[in-house]
PDB file with one MODEL, atoms N, CA, C and O in Angstrom:
MODEL        1
ATOM      1  N   MET A   1     -61.325  -8.935 -37.941  1.00  0.00           N
ATOM      2  CA  MET A   1     -62.009  -8.211 -38.469  1.00  0.00           C
ATOM      3  C   MET A   1     -62.991  -8.284 -39.931  1.00  0.00           C
ATOM      4  O   MET A   1     -62.503  -9.066 -40.747  1.00  0.00           O
ATOM      5  N   SER A   2     -63.808  -7.857 -40.230  1.00  0.00           N
ATOM      6  CA  SER A   2     -63.978  -7.821 -41.524  1.00  0.00           C
ATOM      7  C   SER A   2     -64.173  -6.746 -42.064  1.00  0.00           C
ATOM      8  O   SER A   2     -64.573  -5.766 -41.436  1.00  0.00           O
ATOM      9  N   LYS A   3     -63.878  -6.740 -43.566  1.00  0.00           N
ATOM     10  CA  LYS A   3     -63.017  -5.770 -44.531  1.00  0.00           C
ATOM     11  C   LYS A   3     -64.724  -4.381 -43.907  1.00  0.00           C
ATOM     12  O   LYS A   3     -64.610  -3.197 -43.591  1.00  0.00           O
ATOM     13  N   GLY A   4     -65.260  -4.730 -43.931  1.00  0.00           N
ATOM     14  CA  GLY A   4     -66.888  -3.156 -43.626  1.00  0.00           C
ATOM     15  C   GLY A   4     -66.610  -3.036 -42.555  1.00  0.00           C
ATOM     16  O   GLY A   4     -67.475  -2.416 -41.937  1.00  0.00           O
ATOM     17  N   GLN A   5     -65.626  -3.391 -41.862  1.00  0.00           N
ATOM     18  CA  GLN A   5     -65.179  -2.255 -40.006  1.00  0.00           C
ATOM     19  C   GLN A   5     -64.417  -2.051 -40.593  1.00  0.00           C
ATOM     20  O   GLN A   5     -63.770  -2.581 -41.496  1.00  0.00           O
ATOM     21  N   ASN A   6     -64.475  -0.701 -39.764  1.00  0.00           N
ATOM     22  CA  ASN A   6     -63.126   0.623 -39.532  1.00  0.00           C
ATOM     23  C   ASN A   6     -62.448   0.417 -38.465  1.00  0.00           C
ATOM     24  O   ASN A   6     -62.841   1.377 -37.800  1.00  0.00           O
ATOM     25  N   SER A   7     -61.673  -0.161 -37.767  1.00  0.00           N
ATOM     26  CA  SER A   7     -61.194   0.240 -36.602  1.00  0.00           C
ATOM     27  C   SER A   7     -61.238   1.338 -35.945  1.00  0.00           C
ATOM     28  O   SER A   7     -61.346   1.178 -34.730  1.00  0.00           O
ATOM     29  N   GLY A   8     -61.188   2.534 -36.355  1.00  0.00           N
ATOM     30  CA  GLY A   8     -61.152   3.619 -36.171  1.00  0.00           C
ATOM     31  C   GLY A   8     -59.888   4.352 -35.522  1.00  0.00           C
ATOM     32  O   GLY A   8     -59.961   5.402 -34.884  1.00  0.00           O
ATOM     33  N   GLY A   9     -58.945   3.773 -35.732  1.00  0.00           N
ATOM     34  CA  GLY A   9     -57.502   4.104 -35.093  1.00  0.00           C
ATOM     35  C   GLY A   9     -57.127   5.467 -35.967  1.00  0.00           C
ATOM     36  O   GLY A   9     -56.649   6.336 -35.238  1.00  0.00           O
ATOM     37  N   LEU A  10     -57.184   5.667 -36.692  1.00  0.00           N
ATOM     38  CA  LEU A  10     -56.422   6.273 -37.844  1.00  0.00           C
ATOM     39  C   LEU A  10     -57.632   8.152 -37.498  1.00  0.00           C
ATOM     40  O   LEU A  10     -57.306   9.328 -37.336  1.00  0.00           O
ATOM     41  N   MET A  11     -58.623   7.616 -37.529  1.00  0.00           N
ATOM     42  CA  MET A  11     -59.829   8.638 -36.850  1.00  0.00           C
ATOM     43  C   MET A  11     -59.425   9.033 -35.513  1.00  0.00           C
ATOM     44  O   MET A  11     -59.098  10.118 -35.033  1.00  0.00           O
ATOM     45  N   SER A  12     -59.531   7.901 -35.058  1.00  0.00           N
ATOM     46  CA  SER A  12     -59.467   8.422 -33.098  1.00  0.00           C
ATOM     47  C   SER A  12     -58.314   9.559 -32.778  1.00  0.00           C
ATOM     48  O   SER A  12     -58.473  10.544 -32.057  1.00  0.00           O
ATOM     49  N   SER A  13     -57.037   9.161 -33.532  1.00  0.00           N
ATOM     50  CA  SER A  13     -55.979   9.563 -33.107  1.00  0.00           C
ATOM     51  C   SER A  13     -55.491  11.139 -34.481  1.00  0.00           C
ATOM     52  O   SER A  13     -54.460  11.722 -34.819  1.00  0.00           O
ATOM     53  N   ALA A  14     -56.696  11.191 -34.769  1.00  0.00           N
ATOM     54  CA  ALA A  14     -56.580  12.689 -35.787  1.00  0.00           C
ATOM     55  C   ALA A  14     -56.749  13.884 -34.947  1.00  0.00           C
ATOM     56  O   ALA A  14     -56.328  14.927 -35.447  1.00  0.00           O
ATOM     57  N   GLY A  15     -57.304  13.959 -33.712  1.00  0.00           N
ATOM     58  CA  GLY A  15     -57.653  15.088 -33.076  1.00  0.00           C
ATOM     59  C   GLY A  15     -56.467  15.192 -32.257  1.00  0.00           C
ATOM     60  O   GLY A  15     -56.327  16.230 -31.609  1.00  0.00           O
ATOM     61  N   LEU A  16     -55.641  14.337 -32.185  1.00  0.00           N
ATOM     62  CA  LEU A  16     -54.607  14.640 -30.437  1.00  0.00           C
ATOM     63  C   LEU A  16     -53.149  14.373 -31.904  1.00  0.00           C
ATOM     64  O   LEU A  16     -52.084  14.000 -31.411  1.00  0.00           O
ATOM     65  N   VAL A  17     -53.125  14.547 -33.509  1.00  0.00           N
ATOM     66  CA  VAL A  17     -51.968  14.971 -34.094  1.00  0.00           C
ATOM     67  C   VAL A  17     -52.872  16.588 -34.511  1.00  0.00           C
ATOM     68  O   VAL A  17     -52.180  17.058 -35.415  1.00  0.00           O
ATOM     69  N   ARG A  18     -53.782  17.345 -34.308  1.00  0.00           N
ATOM     70  CA  ARG A  18     -54.347  18.117 -34.488  1.00  0.00           C
ATOM     71  C   ARG A  18     -53.685  19.453 -32.859  1.00  0.00           C
ATOM     72  O   ARG A  18     -52.922  20.408 -32.715  1.00  0.00           O
ATOM     73  N   TYR A  19     -54.644  18.597 -32.021  1.00  0.00           N
ATOM     74  CA  TYR A  19     -54.036  19.108 -30.882  1.00  0.00           C
ATOM     75  C   TYR A  19     -52.273  19.655 -30.553  1.00  0.00           C
ATOM     76  O   TYR A  19     -51.913  20.696 -30.003  1.00  0.00           O
ATOM     77  N   PHE A  20     -51.189  18.227 -31.270  1.00  0.00           N
ATOM     78  CA  PHE A  20     -50.102  18.680 -30.915  1.00  0.00           C
ATOM     79  C   PHE A  20     -48.868  19.202 -31.237  1.00  0.00           C
ATOM     80  O   PHE A  20     -47.769  19.298 -30.689  1.00  0.00           O
ATOM     81  N   ASP A  21     -49.694  19.709 -32.959  1.00  0.00           N
ATOM     82  CA  ASP A  21     -49.399  20.432 -33.822  1.00  0.00           C
ATOM     83  C   ASP A  21     -49.393  21.289 -34.061  1.00  0.00           C
ATOM     84  O   ASP A  21     -48.898  21.609 -35.142  1.00  0.00           O
ATOM     85  N   ALA A  22     -50.042  22.399 -33.049  1.00  0.00           N
ATOM     86  CA  ALA A  22     -50.863  23.531 -32.960  1.00  0.00           C
ATOM     87  C   ALA A  22     -49.717  24.417 -31.660  1.00  0.00           C
ATOM     88  O   ALA A  22     -49.445  24.046 -30.518  1.00  0.00           O
ATOM     89  N   GLU A  23     -49.267  25.638 -32.400  1.00  0.00           N
ATOM     90  CA  GLU A  23     -48.447  26.585 -32.083  1.00  0.00           C
ATOM     91  C   GLU A  23     -49.310  27.010 -30.954  1.00  0.00           C
ATOM     92  O   GLU A  23     -50.489  27.196 -31.253  1.00  0.00           O
ATOM     93  N   ASP A  24     -48.943  27.214 -29.635  1.00  0.00           N
ATOM     94  CA  ASP A  24     -49.293  27.755 -28.613  1.00  0.00           C
ATOM     95  C   ASP A  24     -48.191  29.507 -28.955  1.00  0.00           C
ATOM     96  O   ASP A  24     -46.983  29.277 -29.016  1.00  0.00           O
ATOM     97  N   ARG A  25     -48.573  30.965 -29.138  1.00  0.00           N
ATOM     98  CA  ARG A  25     -47.744  32.003 -28.989  1.00  0.00           C
ATOM     99  C   ARG A  25     -47.752  32.167 -28.050  1.00  0.00           C
ATOM    100  O   ARG A  25     -46.797  32.943 -28.002  1.00  0.00           O
ATOM    101  N   ASN A  26     -48.172  32.058 -26.797  1.00  0.00           N
ATOM    102  CA  ASN A  26     -47.808  32.386 -25.299  1.00  0.00           C
ATOM    103  C   ASN A  26     -46.895  31.250 -24.914  1.00  0.00           C
ATOM    104  O   ASN A  26     -46.356  31.378 -23.814  1.00  0.00           O
ATOM    105  N   ALA A  27     -46.573  29.998 -25.710  1.00  0.00           N
ATOM    106  CA  ALA A  27     -45.316  29.093 -24.905  1.00  0.00           C
ATOM    107  C   ALA A  27     -43.777  29.869 -24.911  1.00  0.00           C
ATOM    108  O   ALA A  27     -42.998  30.595 -25.528  1.00  0.00           O
ATOM    109  N   ILE A  28     -43.947  29.349 -24.110  1.00  0.00           N
ATOM    110  CA  ILE A  28     -41.929  29.933 -23.778  1.00  0.00           C
ATOM    111  C   ILE A  28     -41.185  29.212 -25.047  1.00  0.00           C
ATOM    112  O   ILE A  28     -41.590  28.083 -25.322  1.00  0.00           O
ATOM    113  N   ARG A  29     -40.486  29.579 -25.576  1.00  0.00           N
ATOM    114  CA  ARG A  29     -39.745  28.874 -26.603  1.00  0.00           C
ATOM    115  C   ARG A  29     -38.183  28.895 -26.418  1.00  0.00           C
ATOM    116  O   ARG A  29     -37.571  29.962 -26.442  1.00  0.00           O
ATOM    117  N   VAL A  30     -37.352  27.292 -26.170  1.00  0.00           N
ATOM    118  CA  VAL A  30     -35.701  27.517 -26.024  1.00  0.00           C
ATOM    119  C   VAL A  30     -35.486  26.604 -26.500  1.00  0.00           C
ATOM    120  O   VAL A  30     -36.024  25.497 -26.501  1.00  0.00           O
ATOM    121  N   ASP A  31     -34.367  27.160 -27.110  1.00  0.00           N
ATOM    122  CA  ASP A  31     -33.568  26.462 -28.378  1.00  0.00           C
ATOM    123  C   ASP A  31     -32.832  24.968 -27.471  1.00  0.00           C
ATOM    124  O   ASP A  31     -32.454  24.900 -26.301  1.00  0.00           O
ATOM    125  N   PRO A  32     -32.837  23.745 -28.721  1.00  0.00           N
ATOM    126  CA  PRO A  32     -32.657  23.021 -27.603  1.00  0.00           C
ATOM    127  C   PRO A  32     -31.004  22.571 -27.429  1.00  0.00           C
ATOM    128  O   PRO A  32     -30.488  21.675 -26.761  1.00  0.00           O
ATOM    129  N   LYS A  33     -30.407  23.631 -28.359  1.00  0.00           N
ATOM    130  CA  LYS A  33     -28.646  23.847 -27.996  1.00  0.00           C
ATOM    131  C   LYS A  33     -28.677  24.402 -26.084  1.00  0.00           C
ATOM    132  O   LYS A  33     -28.063  23.954 -25.116  1.00  0.00           O
ATOM    133  N   THR A  34     -29.311  25.114 -26.167  1.00  0.00           N
ATOM    134  CA  THR A  34     -29.294  26.375 -24.673  1.00  0.00           C
ATOM    135  C   THR A  34     -29.872  25.181 -23.692  1.00  0.00           C
ATOM    136  O   THR A  34     -29.353  25.393 -22.596  1.00  0.00           O
ATOM    137  N   VAL A  35     -31.070  23.539 -23.575  1.00  0.00           N
ATOM    138  CA  VAL A  35     -31.270  22.883 -22.702  1.00  0.00           C
ATOM    139  C   VAL A  35     -30.035  22.373 -22.989  1.00  0.00           C
ATOM    140  O   VAL A  35     -29.570  23.481 -22.722  1.00  0.00           O
ATOM    141  N   VAL A  36     -29.470  22.003 -23.160  1.00  0.00           N
ATOM    142  CA  VAL A  36     -27.801  21.031 -23.674  1.00  0.00           C
ATOM    143  C   VAL A  36     -27.074  21.238 -22.951  1.00  0.00           C
ATOM    144  O   VAL A  36     -26.513  20.391 -22.256  1.00  0.00           O
ATOM    145  N   ALA A  37     -26.786  23.119 -22.913  1.00  0.00           N
ATOM    146  CA  ALA A  37     -25.804  23.448 -21.620  1.00  0.00           C
ATOM    147  C   ALA A  37     -26.009  23.717 -21.132  1.00  0.00           C
ATOM    148  O   ALA A  37     -25.239  23.771 -20.173  1.00  0.00           O
ATOM    149  N   LEU A  38     -27.505  24.376 -20.996  1.00  0.00           N
ATOM    150  CA  LEU A  38     -27.347  24.312 -18.951  1.00  0.00           C
ATOM    151  C   LEU A  38     -27.434  22.597 -18.374  1.00  0.00           C
ATOM    152  O   LEU A  38     -26.881  22.160 -17.365  1.00  0.00           O
ATOM    153  N   GLY A  39     -27.936  22.149 -18.942  1.00  0.00           N
ATOM    154  CA  GLY A  39     -27.849  20.438 -18.430  1.00  0.00           C
ATOM    155  C   GLY A  39     -26.267  20.061 -18.358  1.00  0.00           C
ATOM    156  O   GLY A  39     -26.064  19.087 -17.633  1.00  0.00           O
ATOM    157  N   THR A  40     -25.430  20.465 -18.786  1.00  0.00           N
ATOM    158  CA  THR A  40     -23.597  20.333 -18.771  1.00  0.00           C
ATOM    159  C   THR A  40     -23.638  21.303 -17.932  1.00  0.00           C
ATOM    160  O   THR A  40     -23.659  20.609 -16.916  1.00  0.00           O
ATOM    161  N   LEU A  41     -23.668  22.442 -17.519  1.00  0.00           N
ATOM    162  CA  LEU A  41     -23.745  23.271 -17.115  1.00  0.00           C
ATOM    163  C   LEU A  41     -23.468  22.884 -15.476  1.00  0.00           C
ATOM    164  O   LEU A  41     -22.377  22.794 -14.914  1.00  0.00           O
ATOM    165  N   PHE A  42     -25.352  22.610 -14.686  1.00  0.00           N
ATOM    166  CA  PHE A  42     -25.591  21.147 -14.216  1.00  0.00           C
ATOM    167  C   PHE A  42     -24.593  20.649 -13.177  1.00  0.00           C
ATOM    168  O   PHE A  42     -24.166  20.863 -12.042  1.00  0.00           O
ATOM    169  N   GLY A  43     -24.458  19.720 -14.428  1.00  0.00           N
ATOM    170  CA  GLY A  43     -23.859  18.714 -14.354  1.00  0.00           C
ATOM    171  C   GLY A  43     -22.065  18.576 -13.758  1.00  0.00           C
ATOM    172  O   GLY A  43     -21.471  17.824 -12.985  1.00  0.00           O
ATOM    173  N   ILE A  44     -21.722  19.656 -14.545  1.00  0.00           N
ATOM    174  CA  ILE A  44     -20.303  20.171 -13.834  1.00  0.00           C
ATOM    175  C   ILE A  44     -20.178  20.243 -12.936  1.00  0.00           C
ATOM    176  O   ILE A  44     -19.428  19.457 -12.356  1.00  0.00           O
ATOM    177  N   GLY A  45     -20.998  21.470 -12.121  1.00  0.00           N
ATOM    178  CA  GLY A  45     -21.467  22.050 -11.069  1.00  0.00           C
ATOM    179  C   GLY A  45     -21.914  21.219  -9.200  1.00  0.00           C
ATOM    180  O   GLY A  45     -21.800  21.314  -7.978  1.00  0.00           O
ATOM    181  N   ILE A  46     -22.470  20.425 -10.396  1.00  0.00           N
ATOM    182  CA  ILE A  46     -22.295  19.196  -9.086  1.00  0.00           C
ATOM    183  C   ILE A  46     -21.540  18.414  -8.699  1.00  0.00           C
ATOM    184  O   ILE A  46     -21.451  17.899  -7.585  1.00  0.00           O
ATOM    185  N   LEU A  47     -20.512  18.173 -10.261  1.00  0.00           N
ATOM    186  CA  LEU A  47     -19.400  17.849  -9.731  1.00  0.00           C
ATOM    187  C   LEU A  47     -18.535  18.662  -9.169  1.00  0.00           C
ATOM    188  O   LEU A  47     -17.843  18.375  -8.192  1.00  0.00           O
ATOM    189  N   VAL A  48     -18.536  19.192  -9.469  1.00  0.00           N
ATOM    190  CA  VAL A  48     -17.495  20.233  -8.399  1.00  0.00           C
ATOM    191  C   VAL A  48     -17.469  20.341  -7.079  1.00  0.00           C
ATOM    192  O   VAL A  48     -16.522  20.552  -6.322  1.00  0.00           O
ATOM    193  N   LEU A  49     -19.186  20.091  -6.768  1.00  0.00           N
ATOM    194  CA  LEU A  49     -19.439  20.002  -5.842  1.00  0.00           C
ATOM    195  C   LEU A  49     -19.303  19.388  -4.895  1.00  0.00           C
ATOM    196  O   LEU A  49     -19.263  19.713  -3.708  1.00  0.00           O
ATOM    197  N   ASN A  50     -19.207  18.244  -5.510  1.00  0.00           N
ATOM    198  CA  ASN A  50     -18.921  17.076  -4.780  1.00  0.00           C
ATOM    199  C   ASN A  50     -17.206  16.885  -4.726  1.00  0.00           C
ATOM    200  O   ASN A  50     -16.778  16.038  -3.941  1.00  0.00           O
ATOM    201  N   ALA A  51     -16.507  17.445  -5.319  1.00  0.00           N
ATOM    202  CA  ALA A  51     -15.092  17.230  -5.353  1.00  0.00           C
ATOM    203  C   ALA A  51     -14.901  17.722  -4.280  1.00  0.00           C
ATOM    204  O   ALA A  51     -13.923  17.142  -3.809  1.00  0.00           O
ATOM    205  N   PHE A  52     -15.351  18.650  -3.426  1.00  0.00           N
ATOM    206  CA  PHE A  52     -15.062  19.676  -2.133  1.00  0.00           C
ATOM    207  C   PHE A  52     -15.891  19.567  -1.159  1.00  0.00           C
ATOM    208  O   PHE A  52     -15.839  20.328  -0.192  1.00  0.00           O
ATOM    209  N   ALA A  53     -16.895  18.475  -1.289  1.00  0.00           N
ATOM    210  CA  ALA A  53     -17.263  17.543  -0.305  1.00  0.00           C
ATOM    211  C   ALA A  53     -16.502  17.053   0.370  1.00  0.00           C
ATOM    212  O   ALA A  53     -15.637  16.456  -0.270  1.00  0.00           O
ATOM    213  N   PHE A  54     -16.351  16.995   1.824  1.00  0.00           N
ATOM    214  CA  PHE A  54     -16.028  15.957   2.624  1.00  0.00           C
ATOM    215  C   PHE A  54     -16.673  14.853   2.970  1.00  0.00           C
ATOM    216  O   PHE A  54     -16.146  14.044   3.734  1.00  0.00           O
TER     217      PHE A  54
ENDMDL
END
């Protein structure tokens, strides 16, 4: 590419950055610790159920 040409990479991604950076007031907000805790409890529950399976 010559110096005069612009690849458009930065400009083409600017809209996506604005889209993903926007906060939606209707979005469900969940604390990451809650997600980890629920995943851990779910995993332990599966292990317990497998232990009692015949």
